[in-house]
C-alpha positions as a printed Julia matrix, in Angstrom:
243×3 Matrix{Float64}:
 -92.85   75.28  21.85
 -94.13   73.1   19.17
 -91.16   73.92  16.9
 -88.74   73.32  19.65
 -90.13   69.84  20.32
 -89.95   68.99  16.68
 -86.39   70.12  16.54
 -85.54   68.0   19.61
 -87.38   65.06  18.14
 -85.24   65.16  15.07
 -82.24   65.33  17.17
 -83.33   62.33  19.2
 -84.0    60.35  16.02
 -80.49   60.95  14.83
 -78.89   60.09  18.14
 -81.12   57.17  19.18
 -79.71   53.71  19.81
 -81.19   52.09  16.76
 -79.95   54.85  14.51
 -76.46   54.57  16.02
 -76.33   50.85  15.36
 -77.19   51.49  11.79
 -80.46   49.65  11.36
 -80.22   49.98   7.59
 -76.9    47.96   7.76
 -78.52   44.64   8.81
 -78.38   43.14   5.32
 -74.54   43.26   5.51
 -74.57   40.74   8.39
 -76.02   38.13   6.07
 -73.27   38.58   3.51
 -70.4    37.28   5.73
 -72.48   34.25   6.61
 -73.07   33.43   2.97
 -69.42   34.01   2.22
 -68.36   31.65   5.0
 -70.67   28.94   3.72
 -69.13   29.36   0.29
 -65.62   29.15   1.71
 -66.44   26.02   3.7
 -67.92   24.41   0.63
 -64.8    25.27  -1.34
 -62.54   23.9    1.43
 -64.47   20.66   1.56
 -64.15   20.22  -2.16
 -60.44   20.94  -2.06
 -59.9    18.28   0.65
 -61.72   15.68  -1.42
 -59.63   16.51  -4.45
 -56.42   16.3   -2.43
 -57.43   12.9   -1.03
 -58.06   11.57  -4.51
 -54.73   12.9   -5.69
 -52.99   11.23  -2.78
 -54.76    7.98  -3.6
 -53.61    8.2   -7.2
 -50.04    9.13  -6.31
 -49.78    6.23  -3.84
 -49.52    3.84  -6.76
 -46.17    5.2   -7.9
 -44.66    7.0   -4.88
 -43.27    5.74  -1.59
 -45.83    5.68   1.2
 -45.51    8.7    3.53
 -45.65    6.26   6.49
 -41.98    5.49   5.94
 -41.03    9.13   6.46
 -41.17    9.34  10.28
 -39.05    6.22  10.72
 -36.36    7.63   8.44
 -36.42   11.06  10.11
 -35.77    9.77  13.62
 -32.01    9.85  12.97
 -31.57    6.28  14.24
 -29.38    4.29  11.84
 -30.81    0.97  10.73
 -29.71   -1.82  13.0
 -27.18   -4.19  11.53
 -28.37   -7.68  10.9
 -27.53  -10.03  13.76
 -25.42  -13.06  12.82
 -27.63  -15.98  12.05
 -27.49  -19.02  14.28
 -28.7   -21.23  11.49
 -26.35  -23.63   9.8
 -25.38  -23.5    6.12
 -28.24  -25.83   5.22
 -30.79  -23.28   6.44
 -29.13  -20.41   4.59
 -28.01  -18.79   7.83
 -24.83  -17.31   6.35
 -22.53  -19.14   8.76
 -19.06  -20.35   7.79
 -19.02  -23.13   5.23
 -18.75  -26.63   6.55
 -15.14  -27.69   6.87
 -13.85  -30.44   4.67
 -13.64  -33.88   6.26
 -10.38  -34.37   8.1
  -7.82  -36.57   6.44
  -7.81  -39.92   8.23
  -4.75  -40.32  10.39
  -2.63  -43.37   9.9
  -3.23  -46.08  12.44
  -0.99  -45.85  15.5
   1.97  -48.23  15.5
   1.77  -50.71  18.35
   4.41  -52.22  20.55
   6.22  -55.29  19.29
   4.82  -58.4   20.93
   6.8   -61.54  21.69
   4.69  -63.57  19.26
   5.95  -61.42  16.37
   9.65  -61.43  17.27
  12.54  -63.82  16.67
  15.54  -63.94  19.05
  19.18  -64.5   18.14
  22.48  -63.98  20.01
  25.86  -63.33  18.36
  29.28  -62.92  19.93
  30.55  -59.41  19.31
  34.09  -59.54  20.57
  36.05  -58.99  23.76
  37.47  -55.76  25.14
  39.69  -55.51  28.16
  38.14  -57.81  30.75
  34.65  -58.06  29.19
  32.99  -60.1   26.5
  30.17  -58.64  24.39
  27.24  -60.24  22.63
  24.67  -58.78  20.23
  21.12  -59.69  21.26
  18.77  -59.24  18.27
  14.99  -59.06  18.2
  13.68  -59.3   14.62
  10.17  -58.3   13.54
   8.62  -61.38  11.92
   5.19  -59.82  11.5
   3.61  -58.03   8.55
   3.21  -54.6   10.22
   5.66  -52.14  11.77
   6.01  -52.19  15.55
   7.92  -50.28  18.21
  10.37  -51.26  20.93
  11.84  -49.05  23.63
  13.76  -49.81  26.81
  15.63  -52.75  28.24
  14.75  -56.4   27.61
  14.65  -58.87  30.47
  17.33  -61.57  30.02
  17.86  -64.88  31.84
  19.72  -68.17  31.26
  18.17  -71.65  31.61
  19.77  -75.05  31.87
  18.69  -78.08  29.86
  15.95  -78.87  32.4
  14.47  -75.39  32.17
  15.85  -74.2   35.5
  17.32  -70.76  35.75
  21.07  -70.45  35.8
  22.42  -67.7   38.04
  20.53  -64.4   38.2
  18.76  -62.31  35.57
  20.91  -59.74  33.8
  21.12  -56.29  35.35
  20.51  -53.17  33.29
  23.37  -51.11  31.89
  23.82  -48.26  29.4
  26.02  -50.32  27.06
  25.28  -50.23  23.35
  23.72  -47.69  21.0
  20.16  -47.86  22.34
  18.03  -45.72  24.6
  15.3   -44.28  22.37
  12.28  -45.87  20.69
  12.99  -48.18  17.78
  10.48  -48.76  14.99
  10.87  -52.08  13.27
   9.5   -52.66   9.81
   8.91  -56.3    8.9
  12.27  -58.07   8.76
  14.17  -55.4   10.71
  15.96  -56.09  14.01
  16.56  -54.18  17.22
  19.86  -54.69  19.04
  20.81  -54.86  22.71
  24.3   -55.42  24.15
  24.88  -58.32  26.56
  28.09  -58.15  28.57
  29.87  -60.49  30.96
  33.37  -60.78  32.42
  36.01  -62.84  30.65
  37.0   -66.2   32.12
  40.65  -65.22  32.31
  40.1   -62.4   34.83
  37.77  -64.19  37.2
  39.98  -67.11  38.18
  37.48  -69.43  36.52
  34.58  -68.47  38.75
  31.8   -68.9   36.21
  28.21  -70.07  36.22
  27.28  -73.46  34.88
  26.85  -73.57  31.16
  23.34  -72.65  30.03
  21.27  -74.3   27.34
  18.72  -71.57  26.62
  18.6   -67.78  26.49
  15.19  -66.48  27.64
  14.22  -62.88  26.85
  11.27  -60.66  27.74
  10.96  -57.98  24.98
  10.63  -54.44  26.44
   7.15  -53.91  27.84
   6.06  -57.52  27.31
   5.11  -60.25  29.78
   5.7   -62.97  27.22
   9.06  -64.41  26.33
  11.09  -65.5   23.33
  13.93  -68.02  23.54
  16.89  -69.34  21.63
  19.28  -72.26  22.09
  22.03  -70.6   20.1
  24.19  -68.98  22.79
  27.32  -68.59  20.61
  29.71  -69.3   23.52
  28.0   -67.2   26.17
  29.05  -68.18  29.7
  28.69  -65.8   32.6
  31.74  -65.35  34.8
  32.58  -63.22  37.8
  28.86  -62.87  38.57
  28.77  -60.08  35.98
  25.8   -60.31  33.64
  24.42  -57.09  32.1
  22.17  -55.99  29.25
  21.75  -52.56  27.62
  18.65  -50.91  26.08
  17.47  -51.78  22.56
  18.74  -49.69  19.65
  18.48  -49.63  15.89
  22.01  -50.87  15.19
  24.53  -53.43  16.44
  26.88  -52.4   19.27
């Protein structure tokens, strides 16, 4: 019995829980812990070295912070046109050169700068023609366009007959620019005495003319034989040449 118990005891010692867990193997559990501490220490040292290397390389290399912005795939936005003027360096168009001054506009001829003359210009069929001239006596060019107003006065300053009616006789119609000393021409027409049975207006002493567009008048006493007959008294528009 005693032998049997000893044999069973040995068996129990071999198959007991502590023997199965390998009690003699406890020192191996300390080894991984020591190894881990060594690894962690090595990792910490490596991180410090890498940080120092990064600090040193930052002096000569581009900062990694620029990487994400470049990797987004979004192209850089184009620069918006500057609203600043050339003085502020805004890149706008250069200032244009000053415009060339335009010549002063030519004004209308006024009565105070015109001289009036009347010249007989012949007779055709049943009509007599006269050349009415308005000469620029000023120092600047001026323009005339249209029909003058024409009347006859007696020696006392009273009007003789009626003012002349407008016609298309002559070479006028468009604007006429008169340089100093130049004259504009208008055709005055009346019926001949021989075809009116002598029905004529009293002889006039003065020719009174309103230049086109003017409310002032110019006059002349040189009528050169003008006498209105047959109640026909007409004037054409001013032109740049004699009729």
